[in-house]
C-alpha positions as CSV (number, residue, x, y, z in Angstrom):
1,M,88.9,140.7,81.7
2,S,91.9,142.2,83.5
3,E,92.3,142.8,87.3
4,D,92.4,146.6,86.6
5,A,88.8,146.5,85.4
6,D,87.5,147.0,89.0
7,D,89.7,150.0,89.6
8,R,88.9,151.8,86.3
9,V,85.9,153.6,85.0
10,G,86.0,154.2,81.2
11,G,89.8,153.4,81.2
12,A,90.8,156.1,83.8
13,P,91.6,155.3,87.4
14,T,88.9,156.2,89.9
15,A,89.7,158.6,92.7
16,R,89.1,155.9,95.3
17,A,91.6,153.6,93.7
18,V,94.3,156.3,93.6
19,V,93.7,157.2,97.3
20,L,93.8,153.6,98.4
21,H,97.1,152.9,96.6
22,T,98.9,156.1,97.8
23,S,97.8,156.5,101.4
24,A,97.6,152.9,102.7
25,A,100.7,151.5,104.3
26,P,101.3,147.8,103.9
27,L,100.0,145.6,106.6
28,L,102.3,143.5,108.7
29,D,102.1,139.8,109.3
30,A,102.6,138.4,112.8
31,K,106.4,138.2,112.3
32,G,106.5,141.9,111.3
33,A,104.3,143.0,114.2
34,A,106.4,140.9,116.6
35,A,109.6,142.6,115.3
36,L,108.0,146.0,115.8
37,L,106.9,145.2,119.4
38,N,110.0,143.1,120.2
39,V,107.9,140.1,121.3
40,P,107.4,136.6,119.9
41,A,105.1,136.1,116.9
42,T,103.1,133.5,118.9
43,W,102.4,136.2,121.6
44,V,101.1,138.6,118.9
45,L,98.8,136.0,117.4
46,A,97.5,135.0,120.9
47,E,96.8,138.6,121.7
48,A,95.0,139.2,118.4
49,R,92.9,136.0,119.0
50,A,91.9,137.3,122.4
51,E,91.1,140.7,120.8
52,R,93.6,142.5,123.0
53,I,95.7,144.2,120.3
54,P,94.6,146.0,117.1
55,H,94.5,143.7,114.1
56,V,92.7,143.1,110.8
57,R,91.3,139.7,109.8
58,L,91.4,138.8,106.1
59,G,89.8,135.4,106.0
60,R,92.2,133.1,107.8
61,Y,95.0,135.7,107.7
62,V,95.7,138.2,110.6
63,R,97.4,141.4,109.7
64,F,98.5,144.4,111.7
65,D,98.8,148.1,111.0
66,A,102.2,149.5,112.3
67,G,100.6,152.9,113.1
68,E,97.8,151.4,115.1
69,L,100.2,149.1,117.0
70,Q,102.4,152.1,117.9
71,A,99.4,154.1,119.1
72,W,98.3,151.0,121.1
73,W,101.6,150.4,122.9
74,L,102.1,154.1,123.5
75,S,98.7,154.2,125.3
76,R,99.9,151.3,127.5
77,R,103.1,153.0,128.8
78,R,103.6,153.1,132.5
79,G,106.0,154.9,134.8
80,P,106.9,158.3,136.2
81,W,107.6,159.8,132.8
82,R,103.9,160.0,132.0
83,S,102.2,163.4,132.6
84,R,100.1,162.6,135.6
85,G,101.0,165.4,138.1
86,S,103.8,166.7,140.2
87,A,105.5,163.3,140.7
88,A,105.8,162.8,136.9
89,E,107.1,166.3,136.5
90,T,109.7,165.7,139.2
91,A,110.8,162.5,137.6
92,R,111.1,164.1,134.2
93,T,113.1,167.2,135.3
94,G,115.2,165.4,137.9
95,A,114.3,167.9,140.6
96,T,113.9,166.6,144.1
97,A,111.1,167.5,146.5
98,G,112.9,166.8,149.8
99,P,116.0,165.4,151.4
100,Q,117.8,162.6,149.5
101,G,118.1,160.2,152.4
102,K,120.3,159.8,155.5
103,H,123.3,161.4,153.9
104,A,121.7,164.7,152.9
105,A,123.1,167.7,154.8
């Protein structure tokens, strides 16, 4: 029996098989995820083991979805560029709210 037997009903591909093959992006291994995040692969595996980053376990293998990792790191951004009120708006636009120090006239 061929491997395709599970994906076919009566010789034609099932709708589920077509959707899985066309919409799913390949999963990354630890090295690929590390390259995406610009961190060591050992850090990626340690964070996955501690359940702190999104990952998929496939038996003894750990894989990562690039889209989920991007959404995860975007949610962890810090700094004045985030939309959190007037201070963030001031930092984004470069406008100042008051004197710029001792040398302001």
